[in-house]
N, C-alpha and C positions, 0 to 999 in steps of 0.2 A: 104688400110692403113690410119691411122689417120693422120690428118694434124699435123705437128710438131708445137709446140707452142714455140715461140722464142721471147726474149727481146734483144733490140739493145742499147748499151751504148757508147756514144762517146761525147766528149766535143765539137766536131765540128759539128754544125747543118746540114751542107751540106752532110758530110759523113754519118751521121745518116739517112737523107733522101734518099740518094743513096742506102744505104744497104737495108733499109726497102722495097724500091721499087723493087729491085731485088728479095727479099725474097717473097714479095707479088706476083710478076709476076711468080716466080717458084712454086707457090701454097702452100707456108707456111703461118702460122698465126702469125703475129706480135702482141703480147700481150701488149707490152708497149715499151717506150724508155726513156733513161735518159742521163744525161751529166757528171756524175762523178760516183765514186765507191760507194759512200753511197747511191745513187739512185739505183744503180745496185742491191745492197744488199735488199733494200726496195721492189724493183720491184720483185726480186726472191722470197721474202717472200710472197708477195701478189699474184702473178700469178702462182707460181710454174711452171716455163716454162720447156720444154724438153731441150733446149739449150740456153745458154747465149752468145751472141757475143759482146765483149767490147774491147775498146782501152786500151793500157797499160798506157800511159802518160795522166793522168787526174788529174784536181784539187781535193782537199779535201782527195780523197782516190784513189790510182792508181789501175789499173786493176788486178795486180798480187796479191795484198792484198785483194781486194775484192773477187778475185777467190778463194783465200784460205778460206774465211769466208763462201762463197756460197757452196763451196764443203763440208764443214764441216756439215752444217745443211741439205743439200740435195744433193746427189751425181749427181748434175746437170752438164753435160759437158759444159765446158767453152772454147770458141775459142777466142783467143786474136788477137788484130790488132795492128799493130805498123808501124810507119814510119822508125823504126830503126831495124837493124837486128844484134845488139850487142850480142855476145856470152853470157855475163853474164845475160842478159834478158832471153835468151832461157833457160838458166839453172834455173834461178828462176821461169820461167813458168813451166817447168818440175816439179819442186819441189812442186809447188802449185797444181800440177794434172791437169793441162790444157791439152786439147786433141787436140788443133789445134793452129796454130800460122801462121797468114797471114800478109804480108807486104803491107802497102797502097802504091798507090791506089789499092783497091780490085776489082777484076773483077768477073763476074758471073761464069766464067770458073774456078776460084780458090775457090770461096765462096761455091758453091753448092756441089762439091765434099767433101770439109771440113765438111759441115754439115752432108753429108750422112755418112762418116766415124764417126763422133761424135755419130750419131744416132746408128750406128752398135755397137760401143763400149759401149754405154749406155745399149742397149738391152743384150749384152753379160754380162755385169755387173750385170744387174737384174737377169738373169738366174742363174748366179753364186751365187748371194745373196739368191735366192730362194733355190738353192741346199744346201747351208750352213744351211738354217733354217730347211730344211727336215732332214739333217744330225744331227744337234743339238737334233732335236725332238727324232730322232731315238736312240741317245745315251742316253737321258734322259729316254725313255721308256725301253731301254735295262738294265739301272740301276735298275729300278723299278722291271723288271723281275728277275733280279740277287737277289735282295733283298728278294723277295718272295720265290725264290728257296732256299735261305738260311734258311728261316723259315720253309719250307717243309722238308728240310734236317734234321734240328733240331728236328721238330715234329715226324718225322717217323723213325729218326735214319737211314738215308739211303744215298746213294751216290748221287753225283750231277747228274750223268746220270739218276738214277731212279726218283729223284725229277723233273728233266725236264721232263722225260717220263710221269710222273703223271700229270703235269701241261699241258702238250700238250693234253693228253687224256681228261681232265677236260674242256680245252678249246674247244675241238671238241664237247664234250658232250653238254656244255651249249651254244654252238654256239656263243661264244664271243672270241675277240682276246686274245692272250697271255697277252698282257699289261693290258687289262680290268680285267682279271682274277687275275693278279698279284696285281693290286689295290685292288680288293676285299680281297685277301689274307692278304695283309697288313693292311687293314682296320679291318678285323676280329681280327688279332693278337693284334693291337693296342687297340681295344675295350677290349679284354680279359686282357691285361695288365694293362689297366686303371681301371678295376673293382676289 
């Protein structure tokens, strides 16, 4: 399995150093570290990490606002760290799409499982995103096939079933997919219409 690339952002340098050390010892790759939300965004843009671990309360831009921005440009899982366990912070973190929430001081026993859960969620998200792209492509191809079928129905004054059967036969005869055949049919009709 590939080494996870992580950035760590916390305004407390000792906390940052402790977390980086835990991550490195656990076999993760720490791409960079920062001390505020603005740096978190800049590091996320530059390194494209697999996971961002950052504090909530930081100067310039807090962790929740930074998480919102990071999650919009790249669906990077964000784990927030806090010395507080206030209910409103938890709700804000959920709304920002944060995948983990750890109360400081953070132990390796809490940090590593949170990272692995974040990794798993990211993998599931990527699979879902891929499936959605495949489905969109399939729908677009189906639209083209339906348009071509309509042209065949008009051309031969036949039923939808007969037009589909004709297309299927031609697809096998020319050894091309129904979609490629449909594109060729539509190109032909467009050329005839334009001349």
